[in-house]
Kinemage of the C-alpha trace (Angstrom):
@kinemage 1
@onewidth
@group {chain A} dominant
@subgroup {mainchain}
@vectorlist {calphas} color= white
{ca met a 1} P 7.486 13.867 -33.232
{ca thr a 2} L 4.879 13.749 -30.438
{ca gly a 3} L 5.633 10.047 -29.835
{ca leu a 4} L 9.384 10.817 -29.536
{ca arg a 5} L 8.728 13.628 -27.112
{ca glu a 6} L 6.454 11.550 -24.948
{ca arg a 7} L 8.921 8.723 -24.807
{ca lys a 8} L 11.616 11.140 -23.789
{ca lys a 9} L 9.413 12.508 -20.993
{ca gln a 10} L 8.749 8.999 -19.779
{ca arg a 11} L 12.473 8.182 -19.669
{ca val a 12} L 13.217 11.388 -17.746
{ca arg a 13} L 10.413 10.682 -15.262
{ca ala a 14} L 11.659 7.098 -14.728
{ca ala a 15} L 15.246 8.383 -14.242
{ca ile a 16} L 14.055 10.859 -11.692
{ca leu a 17} L 12.208 8.112 -9.805
{ca asp a 18} L 15.125 5.741 -9.861
{ca ser a 19} L 17.537 8.425 -8.619
{ca ala a 20} L 15.150 9.470 -5.869
{ca glu a 21} L 14.580 5.905 -4.663
{ca ala a 22} L 18.356 5.264 -4.493
{ca met a 23} L 18.903 8.521 -2.583
{ca leu a 24} L 16.045 7.913 -0.185
{ca arg a 25} L 17.157 4.415 0.597
{ca glu a 26} L 20.748 5.588 1.255
{ca arg a 27} L 20.164 8.975 2.970
{ca gly a 28} L 16.558 9.081 4.267
{ca phe a 29} L 13.884 11.664 3.500
{ca glu a 30} L 15.207 14.682 5.328
{ca ala a 31} L 18.763 14.388 3.887
{ca thr a 32} L 17.620 13.833 0.346
{ca arg a 33} L 17.485 17.182 -1.568
{ca ile a 34} L 15.887 17.770 -4.936
{ca arg a 35} L 19.269 19.110 -6.265
{ca asp a 36} L 20.822 15.736 -5.317
{ca val a 37} L 18.137 13.762 -7.034
{ca ile a 38} L 18.377 15.644 -10.302
{ca glu a 39} L 22.219 15.753 -10.452
{ca pro a 40} L 22.536 12.184 -11.916
{ca val a 41} L 19.623 12.819 -14.284
{ca glu a 42} L 21.275 16.025 -15.621
{ca ile a 43} L 18.126 18.210 -15.484
{ca ser a 44} L 17.487 21.564 -13.824
{ca glu a 45} L 15.154 22.243 -10.891
{ca pro a 46} L 12.594 23.978 -13.138
{ca thr a 47} L 12.486 20.796 -15.303
{ca phe a 48} L 12.063 18.632 -12.193
{ca phe a 49} L 9.004 20.671 -11.160
{ca lys a 50} L 7.431 19.971 -14.556
{ca tyr a 51} L 7.279 16.366 -13.483
{ca phe a 52} L 6.649 16.645 -9.751
{ca ala a 53} L 5.251 19.559 -7.840
{ca ser a 54} L 7.306 18.858 -4.740
{ca lys a 55} L 9.435 16.258 -2.987
{ca gln a 56} L 6.243 15.097 -1.283
{ca arg a 57} L 4.654 14.382 -4.613
{ca leu a 58} L 7.723 12.507 -5.715
{ca val a 59} L 7.617 10.273 -2.652
{ca asp a 60} L 3.797 9.671 -3.287
{ca glu a 61} L 4.735 8.540 -6.737
{ca leu a 62} L 7.433 6.190 -5.376
{ca ala a 63} L 4.930 4.819 -2.815
{ca leu a 64} L 2.480 4.103 -5.612
{ca gln a 65} L 5.195 2.458 -7.719
{ca trp a 66} L 6.324 0.317 -4.753
{ca leu a 67} L 2.697 -0.644 -3.981
{ca arg a 68} L 2.124 -1.763 -7.586
{ca asp a 69} L 5.255 -3.739 -7.696
{ca ser a 70} L 4.695 -5.390 -4.338
{ca thr a 71} L 1.100 -6.423 -5.069
{ca ala a 72} L 1.668 -7.506 -8.678
{ca ala a 73} L 1.540 -11.203 -7.739
{ca trp a 74} L -1.435 -11.066 -5.396
{ca pro a 75} L -3.805 -14.024 -5.915
{ca arg a 76} L -7.457 -13.229 -5.817
{ca pro a 77} L -9.045 -14.018 -2.454
{ca ala a 78} L -11.504 -16.876 -2.988
{ca val a 79} L -13.732 -19.066 -0.844
{ca asp a 80} L -14.616 -22.404 -2.470
{ca gly a 81} L -17.804 -22.926 -0.431
{ca ser a 82} L -16.463 -25.918 1.420
{ca ala a 83} L -16.269 -26.017 5.274
{ca arg a 84} L -13.026 -24.568 6.503
{ca arg a 85} L -11.327 -24.894 9.886
{ca glu a 86} L -9.554 -21.638 9.322
{ca ile a 87} L -11.501 -18.906 7.453
{ca leu a 88} L -8.446 -16.773 7.514
{ca glu a 89} L -6.738 -19.041 5.001
{ca pro a 90} L -7.776 -17.452 1.800
{ca leu a 91} L -7.023 -13.997 3.130
{ca gly a 92} L -3.611 -15.180 4.339
{ca val a 93} L -2.865 -16.593 0.973
{ca ala a 94} L -3.803 -13.273 -0.723
{ca leu a 95} L -1.785 -11.170 1.526
{ca gly a 96} L 1.148 -13.566 1.806
{ca pro a 97} L 3.319 -12.253 -1.089
{ca phe a 98} L 2.649 -8.659 -0.061
{ca val a 99} L 3.524 -9.233 3.592
{ca asp a 100} L 6.721 -10.929 2.532
{ca ala a 101} L 7.723 -7.892 0.532
{ca leu a 102} L 6.976 -5.661 3.439
{ca gln a 103} L 9.196 -7.733 5.798
{ca arg a 104} L 12.081 -7.736 3.348
{ca asp a 105} L 11.988 -3.917 2.946
{ca arg a 106} L 11.189 -2.604 6.423
{ca ser a 107} L 13.256 0.541 6.440
{ca tyr a 108} L 11.914 1.744 3.058
{ca val a 109} L 8.340 0.886 4.138
{ca arg a 110} L 8.812 2.955 7.210
{ca leu a 111} L 10.032 5.898 5.063
{ca leu a 112} L 6.969 5.567 2.750
{ca leu a 113} L 4.549 5.376 5.653
{ca asn a 114} L 6.074 8.480 7.365
{ca his a 115} L 6.498 10.672 4.259
{ca ser a 116} L 3.996 9.602 1.669
{ca ser a 117} L 0.209 9.425 1.510
{ca leu a 118} L 0.353 5.627 1.121
{ca trp a 119} L -2.651 4.244 2.979
{ca asn a 120} L -3.095 7.593 4.764
{ca pro a 121} L -6.727 8.731 4.572
{ca gln a 122} L -5.845 12.125 6.111
{ca gly a 123} L -3.004 12.746 3.654
{ca thr a 124} L -5.019 11.627 0.611
{ca ala a 125} L -7.930 13.832 1.680
{ca arg a 126} L -5.714 16.935 1.511
{ca gly a 127} L -4.270 16.502 -1.933
{ca lys a 128} L -5.267 16.167 -5.517
{ca his a 129} L -4.455 12.434 -5.287
{ca ala a 130} L -7.758 12.002 -3.391
{ca glu a 131} L -9.629 12.817 -6.530
{ca ser a 132} L -11.260 9.996 -8.525
{ca gly a 133} L -9.015 8.984 -11.459
{ca his a 134} L -5.715 9.742 -9.567
{ca pro a 135} L -3.564 6.542 -9.647
{ca leu a 136} L -2.948 6.597 -5.899
{ca his a 137} L -6.677 7.028 -5.211
{ca glu a 138} L -7.588 4.337 -7.656
{ca thr a 139} L -5.092 1.851 -6.241
{ca thr a 140} L -6.324 2.462 -2.689
{ca met a 141} L -9.972 2.103 -3.796
{ca ala a 142} L -9.202 -1.101 -5.571
{ca gly a 143} L -7.826 -2.446 -2.316
{ca phe a 144} L -11.032 -1.499 -0.479
{ca arg a 145} L -13.141 -3.026 -3.164
{ca ala a 146} L -11.193 -6.286 -3.313
{ca met a 147} L -11.402 -6.626 0.483
{ca ala a 148} L -15.180 -5.850 0.457
{ca asp a 149} L -15.661 -8.473 -2.318
{ca phe a 150} L -13.824 -10.939 -0.220
{ca phe a 151} L -15.965 -10.429 2.831
{ca gly a 152} L -19.098 -10.317 0.753
{ca gln a 153} L -18.172 -13.686 -0.734
{ca leu a 154} L -17.634 -15.054 2.858
{ca gln a 155} L -21.181 -13.851 3.669
{ca lys a 156} L -22.681 -15.613 0.583
{ca glu a 157} L -20.979 -18.852 1.540
{ca gly a 158} L -22.358 -18.542 5.097
{ca his a 159} L -18.931 -18.181 6.832
{ca ile a 160} L -19.638 -14.842 8.565
{ca arg a 161} L -22.541 -12.921 9.757
{ca his a 162} L -25.183 -11.443 7.340
{ca asp a 163} L -25.917 -8.354 9.367
{ca val a 164} L -22.701 -6.476 8.587
{ca asp a 165} L -21.780 -4.332 5.647
{ca pro a 166} L -18.865 -5.896 3.667
{ca leu a 167} L -17.558 -2.391 2.889
{ca gln a 168} L -17.548 -1.355 6.506
{ca val a 169} L -15.763 -4.576 7.368
{ca ser a 170} L -13.166 -3.751 4.748
{ca glu a 171} L -12.679 -0.366 6.382
{ca ile a 172} L -12.071 -2.029 9.774
{ca ala a 173} L -9.761 -4.577 8.105
{ca phe a 174} L -7.874 -1.706 6.422
{ca gly a 175} L -7.454 0.059 9.770
{ca ile a 176} L -6.145 -3.059 11.432
{ca phe a 177} L -3.704 -3.631 8.602
{ca arg a 178} L -2.389 -0.093 8.508
{ca thr a 179} L -1.997 0.304 12.276
{ca thr a 180} L -0.331 -3.082 12.639
{ca leu a 181} L 2.012 -2.287 9.761
{ca gln a 182} L 3.001 1.124 11.058
{ca leu a 183} L 3.719 -0.115 14.601
{ca trp a 184} L 5.805 -2.905 13.233
{ca ala a 185} L 7.677 -0.771 10.704
{ca thr a 186} L 8.600 1.862 13.259
{ca gly a 187} L 9.464 -0.599 16.031
{ca tyr a 188} L 6.920 0.983 18.325
{ca trp a 189} L 6.708 -1.773 20.895
{ca ala a 190} L 10.468 -2.174 21.126
{ca val a 191} L 9.881 -5.977 20.746
{ca glu a 192} L 10.720 -7.815 17.575
{ca tyr a 193} L 8.058 -9.969 16.037
{ca glu a 194} L 7.078 -11.179 12.571
{ca leu a 195} L 4.657 -8.912 10.782
{ca ser a 196} L 2.847 -11.995 9.358
{ca asp a 197} L 2.195 -13.468 12.847
{ca arg a 198} L 0.919 -10.175 14.153
{ca leu a 199} L -1.407 -9.692 11.176
{ca ser a 200} L -2.716 -13.280 11.368
{ca ser a 201} L -3.519 -12.830 15.020
{ca ala a 202} L -5.224 -9.382 14.362
{ca phe a 203} L -7.361 -10.731 11.557
{ca asp a 204} L -8.249 -13.787 13.596
{ca ile a 205} L -9.663 -11.505 16.304
{ca leu a 206} L -11.631 -9.586 13.599
{ca leu a 207} L -13.029 -12.820 12.212
{ca gln a 208} L -14.083 -14.104 15.586
{ca gly a 209} L -16.319 -11.015 15.864
{ca leu a 210} L -17.768 -11.714 12.372
{ca ala a 211} L -18.543 -15.401 13.249
{ca ile a 212} L -22.134 -16.477 12.960
{ca arg a 213} L -23.730 -16.558 16.369
{ca glu a 214} L -25.679 -19.665 17.298
């Protein structure tokens, strides 16, 4: 009986998320009401709140789901130890599928950036999702660790300076990525450009600062 009950809960949860995503894509955050989300699912508002404490938490879950789906095919950044003309190459390969997904889904990315705690240190610090073990926290930390491992590997291979902390470099890289992404998604500069080109240029500047000094 417990197994059946749990499967039913999972189906209801998935139905809520599917309904919410469809509504958000069509109407935007402000115009999407909880009562509209639950109508196709045929549940009451009290039942909804058993699954999600607020609309904010619902959007956080959608952000996590989107992040997992978008990064599912990420290759592991690797440096083979051979001399490279462009150290950015392995990082570009790793981020390529993710950046492609971002570019295809710009309006939804903008909604998630503006209304969820996705890649938002201030937002995650305020909520329970900042706690160790929470899926959004774990997904974010995994990104930091992967980036730190990547820069640590570059250090071992002698491609970048040895007097820098790989974790701090990953913090800087994360800041570059999030700022560049947010400015692109919101059309801040009122000039159209490819996100991939902007990120490549930004990371190239970072790596110039990490280059070994003669």
